KOLVO-683787 format. One record per atom (N, C-alpha, C): z, y, x; residue in three letters. Coordinates in steps of 0.001 Angstrom, whole numbers, plus 500000, padded with zeros to 6 digits. Example, Ala and Ser with C-alpha at 12.3 -4.5 7.8 and 13.67 -1.06 7.14 Angstrom:
% residues 2
507800494310513190ALA;507800495500512300ALA;507800496700513200ALA;507080497750512850SER;507140498940513670SER;507870500030512900SER;
This chain:
% residues 111
499867498826500643MET;499812500310499944MET;500043501450501036MET;499424502578500623ASP;498785503911501959ASP;500352504563500801ASP;500852505025502627GLN;502267505597501716GLN;502592507134500896GLN;501367507229500651SER;501236507683500182SER;501372507574498450SER;500883506055498223GLN;501329505634496971GLN;502827505734496503GLN;503591504496497419ARG;504598504696497672ARG;505861505822496338ARG;506152506892497030PRO;506775507828495959PRO;506520508057494738PRO;505034507799494855MET;504789507825493291MET;505342506282492173MET;504856505167493108THR;504892503378492791THR;507019503781492139THR;507749504604493292PHE;508765504884493210PHE;509101505455492346PHE;509186506574492064SER;509050507437490680SER;508729506548490023SER;507749505818488795ARG;506985505504488185ARG;508491503698487540ARG;508931502911488548VAL;509439502362489179VAL;511023502883488170VAL;511574503629488717ALA;512534504638488423ALA;512659505203487304ALA;511793505645486368ALA;511258506306485302ALA;511818505369484074ALA;511196503719483954VAL;510789502645483595VAL;513033502441483777VAL;512631501820485019ILE;514781501786484729ILE;515673502665484001ILE;515069504313483785LYS;516177505257483257LYS;515538505420481760LYS;514901505180481454ASP;514141505138480230ASP;515074504144479262ASP;514631502499480106GLY;516102501523479739GLY;516896501945479244GLY;517539502263480322ILE;519124502738480067ILE;518747503640478839ILE;518677504282479026ASP;518788505884477896ASP;518347505304476530ASP;517544503866476076ASN;517509503458475842ASN;518759501932474291ASN;519327501826476130ILE;520523501286475620ILE;521594501796474588ILE;521093503139475567LEU;523014504026475357LEU;522907504363473688LEU;521464504476473070LEU;521030505422472293LEU;520700504783470903LEU;520856503708471255ARG;521207501776469925ARG;522576501566469517ARG;523314502125471372LEU;525078500832470917LEU;525600502462470229LEU;526688501729469196PRO;527600502432468606PRO;528537503834469369PRO;528778502665470904PHE;530081503133471644PHE;529981503114473128PHE;530062503616473290VAL;530049503678475124VAL;531333504499476028VAL;531539504107477078SER;532294504252477993SER;531920504940479048SER;532788506211479485ILE;531895506821481021ILE;533154506551481998ILE;532062506491482748TYR;533089506972484446TYR;532528506908485380TYR;533380508460486335ALA;532687509116487397ALA;533839508960488777ALA;533241508811489903ASP;533909508580490708ASP;533131509405491802ASP;534263509928492877GLU;533894510926493701GLU;533050510612494734GLU;532414511190495141SER;531375511395496785SER;531160511788497462SER;530885511819498333THR;530124512973499346THR;529186512496500432THR;528168513241499949ASP;526452512413500736ASP;526870513322502651ASP;525408513374502994ILE;525424512993503837ILE;525651514717504301ILE;525213515497503765ALA;525568516977503856ALA;526796516954503497ALA;527366516657502918VAL;529109516711502397VAL;529084517580501626VAL;527906517483500375GLN;527645517802499148GLN;529187517060498567GLN;529681517810497503LYS;530415516931496768LYS;530093516978495607LYS;529610515305495014ASN;529750514455494186ASN;530025513897492910ASN;529684513778491745LEU;530732512703491084LEU;529406512147490203LEU;529910511150490833VAL;528633509943490157VAL;529442509156489010VAL;528253509038487574VAL;528936508972486381VAL;527863507685486609VAL;528371507121485398TYR;528720505865485118TYR;528716505108484188TYR;528004504198483048ASN;528547503946481754ASN;528896502462481487ASN;530036501792480769ARG;530454501009480406ARG;529990499979478944ARG;528782499370478476VAL;528797499090477331VAL;528902497971477163VAL;528938497149475963ILE;529464495937475390ILE;528145495548474706ILE;526674494898475035ASP;525826494840473687ASP;526366494104472897ASP;525713494724471593PRO;526116494585470532PRO;525881492511469888PRO;524612492733470521ASN;524302490963469964ASN;524910489608470787ASN;525383490231472365THR;525141489300473196THR;526711489401473638THR;527311490761472730PHE;529106490497473220PHE;529027490605475109PHE;527847490501476153GLN;528224490767477268GLN;528560492273477819GLN;529139492275478656PRO;529294493976479098PRO;528314494102480660PRO;527814495189480175SER;527458495736481537SER;527239497350481892SER;527214497701482610THR;527408498691484113THR;525930499394483737THR;526078500318483982HIS;525072501639483738HIS;524880503201484702HIS;524116503586485651PHE;524691504435486362PHE;523536505382485633PHE;524454506196485592LEU;523324507767484783LEU;523293509187485624LEU;523633508959486395ALA;523723510469487013ALA;525286510495488403ALA;524141511449490057ASN;524947511883490374ASN;525140513319490376ASN;526073514155489962MET;526248515096489694MET;526301516229490450MET;526484517399491377LYS;526832517926491875LYS;528251518907491450LYS;529129518411492431VAL;529954519607491569VAL;530858519947493495VAL;530056521691492790ALA;530857522097494502ALA;532258522305494246ALA;532394522624493051ASN;534191523837492772ASN;535308522306492566ASN;534315521629492022ARG;535436520002491773ARG;536296520734490820ARG;536584521544490102THR;537599522308488833THR;537270521076487849THR;538345521071486578ALA;538402520107485931ALA;537161521100485329ALA;536943522527484963ALA;535824523088483793ALA;534321522529483897ALA;534355523063485585GLU;533246522574486324GLU;532388521277485626GLU;533549520074486269ILE;533025518918485573ILE;533086518623484069ILE;534326519039483269THR;533980519479481790THR;531794519587481837THR;532091521363481868THR;530379521223481455THR;529927520837481839THR;529505520263482926SER;528563519198483935SER;528599517525483219SER;529516516927482423TRP;529603515930481740TRP;528477516576480472TRP;529169517516479805MET;528673517428478826MET;527432518367478595MET;526924519204479555ALA;525479518741479972ALA;524908517343480484ALA;525259516541480613LEU;524569515133481485LEU;525030514552479784LEU;525380514628478690MET;525729514521476820MET;524817514537476975MET;524396515898476792THR;523340516182475737THR;521666516001476716THR;522133515479478018ASP;520578515315478453ASP;519956513932478252ASP;521473512773477504LYS;520737511325477770LYS;521204511542476051LYS;521415512215475348ASN;521398512780473697ASN;522171511551473429ASN;524065511881474167ILE;524827510813473671ILE;525689511823473270ILE;526503511510472029HIS;527391512545471444HIS;528669512130471504HIS;528970513320471564VAL;530661513468472477VAL;531662512076472108VAL;531289512059470495THR;531677510818469435THR;531850509224469155THR;530573508754470337LYS;530121507234470454LYS;530992507221471812LYS;531630508580472767VAL;532149508176474106VAL;533761507452473518VAL;533887506604473276THR;535186505786473266THR;536261505366474515THR;535825505499475744GLY;536117505719476767GLY;535858506606477797GLY;536496507140478420LEU;536104507828479775LEU;537196507886480973LEU;536540507172481824GLY;537956507130482891GLY;537499507530484141GLY;538200507379485345SER;537636508025486582SER;538489507098488232SER;538153507764489081HIS;538708506508489700HIS;539471507883490926HIS;540485508503491014GLN;540359508768492109GLN;540145510613492299GLN;539905510947490842VAL;538431512426490581VAL;539588512908491159VAL;539470514038492513GLY;539911515116493221GLY;540575516676492307GLY;540188516230490654VAL;540707517755489525VAL;541537516736489419VAL;541554515146489449GLN;542849514771488714GLN;544586515552489539GLN;544294515673490118ARG;545592515852490978ARG;545714517711490731ARG;544696518360490475GLN;545405519729489929GLN;545944519514488668GLN;545207519273488443ILE;546632518653486960ILE;547463518314486546ILE;
């Protein structure tokens, strides 16, 4: 495969996977959202957001990556605003979220 074609191919595969996850989230009545802090190689503070769902047909749980949000200040207000924007982007109404968890997100120490 020609090098110039690789990014387009990977982008298409990523889009198919993303659309599949979005469709799962839209059809399920409830979702759980989890967040975990990370720092990238450029020392940019991020919040990795993923969700956990249970398929109502098979009762099998699955976990899906949703986003890697940039959160420079890591304040509760910034995280809430970013999280709500992500929920809007994914068409997930806040009433569908039955669980919200994190693993030692720095803002928890501020509360």
